[in-house]
Each structure stands twice: as structure tokens, then as C-alpha cells.
PLY file of the C-alpha trace (Angstrom):
ply
format ascii 1.0
element vertex 168
property float x
property float y
property float z
element edge 167
property int vertex1
property int vertex2
end_header
100.68 -38.25 87.89
101.74 -40.79 85.32
104.55 -40.35 82.81
103.68 -41.19 79.21
106.74 -43.14 78.05
105.62 -42.93 74.41
105.30 -39.14 74.49
106.64 -37.38 71.40
107.24 -33.65 71.84
105.62 -31.25 69.41
108.95 -29.48 68.99
112.24 -31.00 70.10
114.53 -28.85 72.21
117.37 -29.55 69.78
115.33 -27.95 67.00
115.13 -24.62 68.80
118.04 -22.61 67.44
116.97 -19.20 68.71
119.16 -17.57 71.32
120.63 -14.20 72.18
121.83 -12.67 68.92
119.76 -15.13 66.82
116.21 -13.99 67.52
112.94 -15.39 66.23
110.91 -12.97 64.10
107.46 -11.89 65.32
105.64 -13.70 62.46
107.58 -16.92 63.09
106.86 -16.68 66.84
103.15 -16.21 66.15
103.09 -19.14 63.70
104.96 -21.42 66.15
102.67 -20.53 69.03
99.54 -21.05 66.94
100.79 -24.39 65.59
101.47 -25.60 69.13
98.09 -24.31 70.35
96.30 -26.14 67.53
98.33 -29.28 68.31
97.33 -29.11 72.00
93.66 -28.57 71.08
93.71 -31.59 68.73
95.63 -33.77 71.19
93.37 -33.07 74.17
89.84 -32.54 72.82
87.32 -31.62 75.51
90.02 -31.44 78.20
91.43 -28.51 80.13
94.97 -27.68 79.09
97.20 -25.12 80.79
99.91 -23.45 78.72
102.52 -21.29 80.43
104.78 -18.88 78.58
106.24 -15.39 78.57
104.14 -12.36 77.64
105.38 -12.04 74.03
104.50 -15.58 72.94
101.24 -15.51 74.91
100.14 -12.26 73.31
101.15 -13.51 69.84
98.98 -16.58 70.41
96.06 -14.50 71.67
96.26 -12.26 68.57
96.13 -15.30 66.28
93.23 -16.98 68.11
91.20 -13.83 68.77
92.14 -11.43 65.91
89.01 -9.28 66.22
89.23 -8.76 69.99
91.01 -5.75 71.45
94.52 -6.77 72.39
95.30 -6.19 76.06
98.52 -4.32 76.85
100.06 -6.52 79.50
103.53 -7.18 80.77
105.07 -10.30 82.21
102.13 -11.59 84.24
98.75 -12.30 82.70
96.09 -15.01 82.60
93.99 -15.77 79.54
91.23 -18.37 79.35
90.28 -19.58 75.86
87.33 -21.89 75.23
86.41 -23.62 71.97
82.83 -23.24 70.85
81.00 -26.18 69.31
81.48 -24.85 65.76
85.26 -24.62 66.24
85.82 -20.92 66.88
87.32 -19.67 70.11
86.01 -17.34 72.79
87.95 -15.60 75.56
85.88 -15.51 78.75
88.89 -14.21 80.70
91.31 -11.63 79.32
93.84 -9.85 81.53
92.73 -6.69 83.20
95.83 -4.57 82.91
97.12 -1.53 84.62
96.45 1.47 82.37
99.37 2.88 80.47
100.70 6.15 81.84
103.03 7.92 79.40
106.19 9.42 80.86
106.02 13.00 82.01
107.55 15.51 79.60
111.18 16.36 80.31
112.00 19.86 81.48
115.31 21.22 80.26
116.34 23.65 83.00
119.66 23.24 84.86
117.83 23.20 88.20
115.64 20.37 86.95
118.68 18.42 85.72
120.39 18.76 89.11
117.18 17.74 90.88
116.80 14.76 88.56
120.40 13.66 89.20
119.82 13.88 92.95
116.61 11.86 92.59
118.44 9.19 90.58
121.23 9.06 93.18
118.72 8.64 96.03
116.68 6.03 94.14
119.88 4.09 93.39
120.82 4.16 97.06
117.36 2.96 98.15
117.38 0.25 95.47
120.82 -1.03 96.55
119.76 -1.06 100.22
116.71 -3.28 99.59
118.35 -5.50 96.93
119.18 -8.03 99.65
120.47 -10.77 97.35
122.53 -8.21 95.37
121.42 -9.56 92.00
120.57 -6.14 90.58
116.80 -6.80 90.61
114.06 -6.58 93.21
112.00 -9.71 93.74
108.56 -9.50 95.37
109.97 -9.84 98.89
112.55 -7.08 98.36
110.06 -4.70 96.71
107.49 -5.36 99.43
110.11 -4.72 102.12
111.00 -1.36 100.57
107.35 -0.35 100.37
106.59 -1.60 103.88
109.54 0.17 105.53
108.92 3.46 103.67
105.12 3.63 103.48
104.01 1.11 106.10
102.09 -1.18 103.71
102.83 -4.55 102.13
103.07 -4.69 98.36
100.18 -6.60 96.76
101.37 -9.08 94.12
99.19 -7.30 91.51
101.14 -4.09 92.07
104.44 -5.97 91.76
103.26 -7.48 88.44
102.25 -4.02 87.26
105.72 -2.72 88.10
107.25 -5.55 86.08
104.99 -4.72 83.15
106.15 -1.11 83.00
109.77 -1.48 84.10
0 1
1 2
2 3
3 4
4 5
5 6
6 7
7 8
8 9
9 10
10 11
11 12
12 13
13 14
14 15
15 16
16 17
17 18
18 19
19 20
20 21
21 22
22 23
23 24
24 25
25 26
26 27
27 28
28 29
29 30
30 31
31 32
32 33
33 34
34 35
35 36
36 37
37 38
38 39
39 40
40 41
41 42
42 43
43 44
44 45
45 46
46 47
47 48
48 49
49 50
50 51
51 52
52 53
53 54
54 55
55 56
56 57
57 58
58 59
59 60
60 61
61 62
62 63
63 64
64 65
65 66
66 67
67 68
68 69
69 70
70 71
71 72
72 73
73 74
74 75
75 76
76 77
77 78
78 79
79 80
80 81
81 82
82 83
83 84
84 85
85 86
86 87
87 88
88 89
89 90
90 91
91 92
92 93
93 94
94 95
95 96
96 97
97 98
98 99
99 100
100 101
101 102
102 103
103 104
104 105
105 106
106 107
107 108
108 109
109 110
110 111
111 112
112 113
113 114
114 115
115 116
116 117
117 118
118 119
119 120
120 121
121 122
122 123
123 124
124 125
125 126
126 127
127 128
128 129
129 130
130 131
131 132
132 133
133 134
134 135
135 136
136 137
137 138
138 139
139 140
140 141
141 142
142 143
143 144
144 145
145 146
146 147
147 148
148 149
149 150
150 151
151 152
152 153
153 154
154 155
155 156
156 157
157 158
158 159
159 160
160 161
161 162
162 163
163 164
164 165
165 166
166 167
């Protein structure tokens, strides 16, 4: 690959002032993503361009490009393919197929249930700590797969891991 020495970024890193405690509003995020998307489309007409981002910015962009299409409910991992038609509008031949949303079960208020729930939380915490090999407080794919494999005898498919991330 060649490096374009004359490259001018669309948005300079120094101009990004958002950080923890100074968040970007949803409308500003959507406008920034759409402006960059339009810039990439103008800069690389007829070429394939891959944009990588987090779920929030990606979904904001999808909503602005495809406002009449049903918005998928996805988490951290998703792949969208957008193609420009000859008359300038966009189509989405690939939209993420997401794990369906399962609402939480209703809480029961009995003392026996509370004690059972506390015991379940204690056991889950113990299992989590045992398989959190790097002790960072999170399970990566290898750690989650190890827990599933040792307890159920199957490896964790990456799609299932992504689904867990989406609903964590």
C-alpha cells in the first residue's frame, strides 16, 4: 500500500473535543457521521470504501442514509453494506441480522426468591472470576469460550459472543 503524503484528513484529531464528561449529542453525532460518509462517497466515486466504527455512530449513519428502512437493533458487532444507485440514492443489500431482543423476566418479590437470586449472583461471580484469566474484569472471546466449553462441552461461536456483547 502507498501512503498519500498530501492527504488532508476530513476531521483533524485536534478538533475532536468530545471525551468522558463532554459527550457529543445524538444529532451532532448523526450529522458528523453523515458529513464524513458524504465526503468519502465524493472522494472515492465508484470505489469500494470500508468504514469501521462503533455501533452508535454506525447506526446513526445508517438512519441518515436509509431513513425509511427498519432500523436493526444491534450491539457492538454488525456489518452493513451500502451501495449508491445511479440516481444518487442509497440501497442496503446487507443489513445486520440481529439476535432478537428478549426482555428481562419479571422480578418476583418473595424472600426465598431474593435469597436464591443472591446465591445465583454469588455463584455467577465466582464462575466469572475463575474464567477471567487476564483479570481485567471482562471476558474476551477466548475466556467466554473456555467457560462454555468446560461447563457445556461446546466451543462458543463468535456470533454468540457478539450477541452477548450486544445485550450485556
